[in-house]
Every structure is written in C-alpha cells, then in structure tokens.
GUGUVEX-276490 format. One line per field, with one value per atom (N, C-alpha, C, O): x, z, y; atom name. Coordinates in nm, 2 decimals, padded with zeros to 4 digits. Layout:
// residues N
x [X / ...]
z [Z / ...]
y [Y / ...]
atom [CA / ...]
// end
This chain:
// residues 81
x [04.86 / 04.99 / 05.04 / 04.97 / 05.17 / 05.23 / 05.27 / 05.28 / 05.30 / 05.35 / 05.49 / 05.51 / 05.57 / 05.70 / 05.69 / 05.76 / 05.60 / 05.58 / 05.52 / 05.56 / 05.42 / 05.37 / 05.47 / 05.48 / 05.55 / 05.66 / 05.76 / 05.81 / 05.79 / 05.88 / 05.83 / 05.90 / 05.70 / 05.63 / 05.64 / 05.67 / 05.62 / 05.63 / 05.77 / 05.79 / 05.87 / 06.01 / 06.04 / 06.12 / 05.99 / 06.01 / 05.95 / 06.02 / 05.84 / 05.78 / 05.86 / 05.87 / 05.90 / 05.99 / 06.12 / 06.17 / 06.17 / 06.29 / 06.27 / 06.35 / 06.16 / 06.13 / 06.11 / 06.16 / 06.05 / 06.03 / 06.16 / 06.19 / 06.25 / 06.38 / 06.46 / 06.53 / 06.47 / 06.55 / 06.50 / 06.58 / 06.37 / 06.31 / 06.34 / 06.38 / 06.33 / 06.35 / 06.50 / 06.53 / 06.59 / 06.73 / 06.76 / 06.84 / 06.70 / 06.72 / 06.67 / 06.74 / 06.56 / 06.50 / 06.59 / 06.63 / 06.63 / 06.71 / 06.85 / 06.90 / 06.91 / 07.05 / 07.05 / 07.13 / 06.95 / 06.94 / 06.91 / 06.97 / 06.82 / 06.78 / 06.90 / 06.92 / 06.98 / 07.10 / 07.21 / 07.27 / 07.23 / 07.33 / 07.30 / 07.39 / 07.17 / 07.13 / 07.17 / 07.18 / 07.18 / 07.20 / 07.35 / 07.39 / 07.44 / 07.58 / 07.61 / 07.56 / 07.69 / 07.73 / 07.79 / 07.86 / 07.77 / 07.83 / 07.98 / 08.04 / 08.04 / 08.19 / 08.25 / 08.37 / 08.17 / 08.22 / 08.20 / 08.24 / 08.14 / 08.11 / 08.24 / 08.34 / 08.23 / 08.35 / 08.48 / 08.58 / 08.46 / 08.58 / 08.56 / 08.45 / 08.67 / 08.67 / 08.59 / 08.53 / 08.60 / 08.52 / 08.37 / 08.31 / 08.32 / 08.18 / 08.14 / 08.04 / 08.22 / 08.19 / 08.20 / 08.12 / 08.31 / 08.32 / 08.21 / 08.17 / 08.16 / 08.04 / 07.92 / 07.84 / 07.90 / 07.78 / 07.78 / 07.68 / 07.89 / 07.90 / 07.87 / 07.83 / 07.89 / 07.85 / 07.70 / 07.66 / 07.63 / 07.48 / 07.40 / 07.41 / 07.33 / 07.25 / 07.15 / 07.13 / 07.08 / 06.98 / 07.04 / 06.99 / 07.16 / 07.23 / 07.27 / 07.26 / 07.32 / 07.36 / 07.24 / 07.25 / 07.12 / 07.00 / 06.96 / 06.92 / 06.98 / 06.96 / 07.06 / 07.02 / 07.18 / 07.28 / 07.24 / 07.25 / 07.19 / 07.14 / 07.02 / 07.01 / 06.93 / 06.82 / 06.86 / 06.80 / 06.97 / 07.03 / 07.08 / 07.05 / 07.14 / 07.19 / 07.08 / 07.08 / 06.98 / 06.87 / 06.78 / 06.73 / 06.78 / 06.71 / 06.78 / 06.72 / 06.92 / 06.99 / 06.97 / 06.95 / 06.97 / 06.94 / 06.80 / 06.79 / 06.70 / 06.57 / 06.55 / 06.47 / 06.62 / 06.61 / 06.68 / 06.62 / 06.79 / 06.85 / 06.77 / 06.76 / 06.70 / 06.61 / 06.49 / 06.45 / 06.43 / 06.32 / 06.36 / 06.28 / 06.47 / 06.52 / 06.54 / 06.51 / 06.60 / 06.63 / 06.50 / 06.48 / 06.40 / 06.27 / 06.20 / 06.14 / 06.20 / 06.13 / 06.20 / 06.13 / 06.33 / 06.40 / 06.36 / 06.34 / 06.35 / 06.30 / 06.16 / 06.13 / 06.07 / 05.93 / 05.92 / 05.84 / 06.00 / 05.99 / 06.04 / 05.99 / 06.14 / 06.20 / 06.10 / 06.11 / 06.02 / 05.93 / 05.80 / 05.72 / 05.78 / 05.66 / 05.67 / 05.58]
z [-13.95 / -13.89 / -13.83 / -13.76 / -13.87 / -13.82 / -13.67 / -13.62 / -13.61 / -13.48 / -13.46 / -13.36 / -13.56 / -13.56 / -13.56 / -13.49 / -13.64 / -13.65 / -13.51 / -13.46 / -13.46 / -13.33 / -13.22 / -13.14 / -13.22 / -13.12 / -13.14 / -13.04 / -13.26 / -13.29 / -13.24 / -13.19 / -13.26 / -13.21 / -13.06 / -13.00 / -12.99 / -12.84 / -12.80 / -12.70 / -12.87 / -12.84 / -12.86 / -12.78 / -12.97 / -12.99 / -12.89 / -12.85 / -12.84 / -12.73 / -12.60 / -12.52 / -12.57 / -12.46 / -12.47 / -12.37 / -12.59 / -12.61 / -12.57 / -12.50 / -12.62 / -12.59 / -12.44 / -12.38 / -12.37 / -12.23 / -12.15 / -12.06 / -12.19 / -12.12 / -12.15 / -12.05 / -12.27 / -12.29 / -12.21 / -12.16 / -12.20 / -12.12 / -11.97 / -11.90 / -11.93 / -11.79 / -11.75 / -11.65 / -11.84 / -11.82 / -11.81 / -11.72 / -11.89 / -11.89 / -11.76 / -11.70 / -11.71 / -11.58 / -11.47 / -11.38 / -11.46 / -11.35 / -11.35 / -11.24 / -11.46 / -11.46 / -11.44 / -11.37 / -11.49 / -11.47 / -11.33 / -11.27 / -11.26 / -11.13 / -11.03 / -10.94 / -11.06 / -10.98 / -11.01 / -10.91 / -11.13 / -11.17 / -11.11 / -11.07 / -11.10 / -11.04 / -10.89 / -10.84 / -10.83 / -10.68 / -10.65 / -10.53 / -10.75 / -10.73 / -10.72 / -10.80 / -10.62 / -10.62 / -10.74 / -10.81 / -10.77 / -10.89 / -10.90 / -11.00 / -10.78 / -10.78 / -10.85 / -10.88 / -10.88 / -10.95 / -11.10 / -11.17 / -11.15 / -11.29 / -11.37 / -11.34 / -11.48 / -11.57 / -11.51 / -11.55 / -11.41 / -11.34 / -11.34 / -11.35 / -11.33 / -11.32 / -11.20 / -11.20 / -11.09 / -10.97 / -10.99 / -10.91 / -11.09 / -11.12 / -11.15 / -11.10 / -11.24 / -11.28 / -11.16 / -11.15 / -11.08 / -10.97 / -10.87 / -10.81 / -10.85 / -10.76 / -10.82 / -10.75 / -10.95 / -11.01 / -11.01 / -10.99 / -11.03 / -11.04 / -10.90 / -10.90 / -10.80 / -10.66 / -10.63 / -10.52 / -10.72 / -10.69 / -10.76 / -10.88 / -10.68 / -10.74 / -10.84 / -10.94 / -10.82 / -10.92 / -11.05 / -11.16 / -11.05 / -11.17 / -11.24 / -11.37 / -11.17 / -11.23 / -11.29 / -11.39 / -11.22 / -11.28 / -11.41 / -11.50 / -11.42 / -11.54 / -11.65 / -11.77 / -11.61 / -11.71 / -11.76 / -11.88 / -11.67 / -11.70 / -11.80 / -11.89 / -11.77 / -11.86 / -12.00 / -12.10 / -12.01 / -12.14 / -12.21 / -12.33 / -12.14 / -12.20 / -12.25 / -12.36 / -12.17 / -12.21 / -12.32 / -12.40 / -12.32 / -12.43 / -12.56 / -12.66 / -12.56 / -12.68 / -12.73 / -12.85 / -12.63 / -12.67 / -12.73 / -12.83 / -12.67 / -12.72 / -12.85 / -12.94 / -12.87 / -13.00 / -13.11 / -13.22 / -13.08 / -13.18 / -13.21 / -13.32 / -13.11 / -13.13 / -13.21 / -13.30 / -13.18 / -13.26 / -13.41 / -13.50 / -13.43 / -13.57 / -13.64 / -13.76 / -13.57 / -13.63 / -13.66 / -13.77 / -13.57 / -13.60 / -13.71 / -13.80 / -13.72 / -13.83 / -13.96 / -14.06 / -13.96 / -14.09 / -14.13 / -14.25 / -14.04 / -14.07 / -14.12 / -14.22 / -14.06 / -14.10 / -14.23 / -14.31 / -14.26 / -14.39 / -14.50 / -14.62 / -14.47 / -14.57 / -14.61 / -14.72 / -14.51 / -14.54 / -14.61 / -14.64 / -14.63 / -14.70 / -14.85 / -14.92]
y [21.68 / 21.71 / 21.58 / 21.51 / 21.55 / 21.43 / 21.44 / 21.55 / 21.33 / 21.33 / 21.40 / 21.47 / 21.38 / 21.45 / 21.60 / 21.67 / 21.65 / 21.80 / 21.85 / 21.95 / 21.78 / 21.82 / 21.82 / 21.91 / 21.72 / 21.71 / 21.82 / 21.88 / 21.85 / 21.96 / 22.10 / 22.18 / 22.11 / 22.24 / 22.25 / 22.35 / 22.14 / 22.13 / 22.16 / 22.24 / 22.11 / 22.13 / 22.28 / 22.34 / 22.34 / 22.48 / 22.57 / 22.67 / 22.54 / 22.61 / 22.59 / 22.69 / 22.47 / 22.45 / 22.53 / 22.58 / 22.54 / 22.62 / 22.76 / 22.82 / 22.82 / 22.96 / 22.98 / 23.08 / 22.89 / 22.90 / 22.89 / 22.97 / 22.80 / 22.78 / 22.90 / 22.94 / 22.96 / 23.08 / 23.20 / 23.27 / 23.21 / 23.32 / 23.30 / 23.39 / 23.18 / 23.15 / 23.17 / 23.23 / 23.14 / 23.16 / 23.31 / 23.35 / 23.39 / 23.53 / 23.59 / 23.67 / 23.55 / 23.60 / 23.56 / 23.65 / 23.44 / 23.39 / 23.45 / 23.50 / 23.46 / 23.52 / 23.67 / 23.72 / 23.73 / 23.88 / 23.92 / 24.01 / 23.85 / 23.88 / 23.85 / 23.93 / 23.75 / 23.73 / 23.83 / 23.87 / 23.86 / 23.96 / 24.10 / 24.17 / 24.13 / 24.26 / 24.27 / 24.38 / 24.16 / 24.16 / 24.18 / 24.20 / 24.17 / 24.18 / 24.33 / 24.41 / 24.38 / 24.52 / 24.57 / 24.50 / 24.70 / 24.76 / 24.76 / 24.77 / 24.75 / 24.75 / 24.63 / 24.63 / 24.53 / 24.41 / 24.42 / 24.32 / 24.52 / 24.53 / 24.53 / 24.60 / 24.46 / 24.44 / 24.39 / 24.44 / 24.31 / 24.25 / 24.10 / 24.04 / 24.03 / 23.88 / 23.84 / 23.73 / 23.91 / 23.88 / 23.87 / 23.80 / 23.93 / 23.92 / 23.78 / 23.73 / 23.72 / 23.58 / 23.48 / 23.39 / 23.50 / 23.41 / 23.43 / 23.33 / 23.54 / 23.56 / 23.50 / 23.44 / 23.52 / 23.46 / 23.31 / 23.25 / 23.25 / 23.10 / 23.04 / 22.93 / 23.12 / 23.07 / 23.08 / 23.03 / 23.14 / 23.16 / 23.05 / 23.04 / 22.97 / 22.86 / 22.90 / 22.83 / 23.01 / 23.05 / 23.09 / 23.07 / 23.15 / 23.19 / 23.06 / 23.05 / 22.96 / 22.84 / 22.76 / 22.70 / 22.78 / 22.72 / 22.79 / 22.72 / 22.92 / 22.99 / 22.94 / 22.93 / 22.92 / 22.87 / 22.73 / 22.70 / 22.65 / 22.52 / 22.52 / 22.44 / 22.62 / 22.64 / 22.68 / 22.64 / 22.76 / 22.79 / 22.66 / 22.65 / 22.58 / 22.45 / 22.37 / 22.31 / 22.35 / 22.26 / 22.33 / 22.26 / 22.47 / 22.54 / 22.51 / 22.49 / 22.52 / 22.49 / 22.35 / 22.32 / 22.25 / 22.11 / 22.09 / 22.02 / 22.15 / 22.13 / 22.21 / 22.16 / 22.31 / 22.38 / 22.29 / 22.28 / 22.23 / 22.14 / 22.02 / 21.98 / 21.97 / 21.85 / 21.89 / 21.82 / 22.01 / 22.06 / 22.08 / 22.04 / 22.14 / 22.16 / 22.03 / 22.01 / 21.93 / 21.80 / 21.73 / 21.67 / 21.73 / 21.67 / 21.73 / 21.66 / 21.86 / 21.93 / 21.90 / 21.89 / 21.89 / 21.85 / 21.71 / 21.69 / 21.62 / 21.48 / 21.48 / 21.42 / 21.56 / 21.57 / 21.63 / 21.59 / 21.73 / 21.80 / 21.71 / 21.72 / 21.63 / 21.54 / 21.43 / 21.37 / 21.39 / 21.28 / 21.32 / 21.24 / 21.45 / 21.50 / 21.48 / 21.52]
atom [N / CA / C / O / N / CA / C / O / N / CA / C / O / N / CA / C / O / N / CA / C / O / N / CA / C / O / N / CA / C / O / N / CA / C / O / N / CA / C / O / N / CA / C / O / N / CA / C / O / N / CA / C / O / N / CA / C / O / N / CA / C / O / N / CA / C / O / N / CA / C / O / N / CA / C / O / N / CA / C / O / N / CA / C / O / N / CA / C / O / N / CA / C / O / N / CA / C / O / N / CA / C / O / N / CA / C / O / N / CA / C / O / N / CA / C / O / N / CA / C / O / N / CA / C / O / N / CA / C / O / N / CA / C / O / N / CA / C / O / N / CA / C / O / N / CA / C / O / N / CA / C / O / N / CA / C / O / N / CA / C / O / N / CA / C / O / N / CA / C / O / N / CA / C / O / N / CA / C / O / N / CA / C / O / N / CA / C / O / N / CA / C / O / N / CA / C / O / N / CA / C / O / N / CA / C / O / N / CA / C / O / N / CA / C / O / N / CA / C / O / N / CA / C / O / N / CA / C / O / N / CA / C / O / N / CA / C / O / N / CA / C / O / N / CA / C / O / N / CA / C / O / N / CA / C / O / N / CA / C / O / N / CA / C / O / N / CA / C / O / N / CA / C / O / N / CA / C / O / N / CA / C / O / N / CA / C / O / N / CA / C / O / N / CA / C / O / N / CA / C / O / N / CA / C / O / N / CA / C / O / N / CA / C / O / N / CA / C / O / N / CA / C / O / N / CA / C / O / N / CA / C / O / N / CA / C / O / N / CA / C / O / N / CA / C / O / N / CA / C / O / N / CA / C / O / N / CA / C / O / N / CA / C / O]
// end
C-alpha cells in the first residue's frame, strides 16, 4: 500500500468522524431551542448564536474538505498504479 493510499484512508476516517461530530453537536443544540421556533426564521438566528452549533457547522466544513482531499489523493494513487 502506498503512502498516498494510506493517507487517503486516514482522511476518509477523519471525514466520517467530522460528519458524525457535526451531527451530534448540531442536533444537541437544536433540541434545546423551544418548539415555538420550529419552521421559523428565528430558529436559525438562535442557532447561529450558539457556539456548539457553530462548531458543528465548522466540523461539516472541515469534513467536506477532508472528503475532497481523500478523493483527490485516491484518484492520484489509482492513476499511478
């Protein structure tokens, strides 16, 4: 197994972790918002003010970036075989 493939596997695992972390953080924060804000614009404004929800959103962004990097590395590794 080449170094590129091993690094792509590590990035893929990191991607899975980040996506799972984002789901947990965002869901736990959203559950704490009162039901009266459901399906209203006020829901998003309340969530954006919560640091853990923003951390979950940041985990989504980094998960997307690590997924793109893993796919790019794997494509390079597959082309060199």
